N, C-alpha and C positions, 0 to 999 in steps of 0.2 A: 504493500500500500504506500510505501515511501514515495513512489513515483507521482503521487497526487499531492505532494507537499514540497515546499522549497524552504530553505533556510533564510529566515529574516535575520541578517547579521546584526542589525540594530537592536533587536529584541533578544537575540540569542536562542530562538526557538524555531521549529518548523511550523509553517503556516500553510493552510490549504492553497493549492494552486491548480485549478482545473483547466483542462484544455477545452472541455465541452460544458454545456449547461448541465446542472445537476440532474435534471429529469432524463437526460440522454444516457445516463449510466443505469445498468440493470440493478435490481434491488439487492442482489448479492454483493455487487461492487459498492453500492451505497452503504450497506451494513459494514463491510470491511473498512471503508474509509472512516465511518463513524467510530468504529472500535479503535482504529489507529489514532484518531483525533482525541479520544478519551484518554489514551495513554499519554499523549503529548500534554493535554490539559492537566494531567496529574502532576506534571513537573513545573507548571507555571508558578504556583505559589513558592516553590524553592527558588526559582529564578528571581521573583520579586524580592524575596528575603536577601538574596545576594546583592541586589541593587540597593536595597535599604541599608545594608552594612556599609557599602561604598559611600552612600549619602552621609551616613553618620560620621564616617572618617573625614569626609570633606567638610562637614559642618564643624567638627572639632578643629580642623586645620584653619577654617575660616575664623573661628572665635579667637585664634591666636595670631592671625595675620595682620600685619601693620602696613603692608604694601598695597595701595589702592588697586593697582592694575591686577595684581595677583588675586586680590579679593574678588574683583569683577570676574576673572576667569573661573574661580571656584564657584561663584554664584551661578554662572552660566552652565558649568558642568553639573551642578546640583539640579538645576532646572531641567536639563536634558535627561538626567537619570529619572527624575520625577515623571517626566513625560513618557519615558519608556515604561515605567510602572503603570501609568494610566493606560497605555496601549495594551499592556499585558492583561490588565483587568478586563478590558473590552474583549479581548480574545478569550479569556477564561469564561466570561459570561455569555459567549456565543451560544445561541439556542441550538440544540441538537435534534430537534424533531425533523423527521423525514419530510414533512410537509412544508418546512420553512428553511431551506438551505441557501437562500439568497444572501445570508450574512457572510458566506464564504466568498 
């Protein structure tokens, strides 16, 4: 089923990537894709926790930073990591009902 997914390097997870409309896949393929997606989804909270740890380290560094330019860079990096967590939440909460696959 891995052929139906591509690595999103920004998020660090595989995400659905279909060549055809969902309805064009037979029910067995759809079920296989959904099972594979559930396995991927199971790792999303771990990925979010990794990003949160990085954010915490950067916030600690920011609280001790006196250089304005470096503070700005740290703030930007923290914002990007927070954006990644938000996107991971969206993927995690993607509906898995066969009747509603347009989220992919």
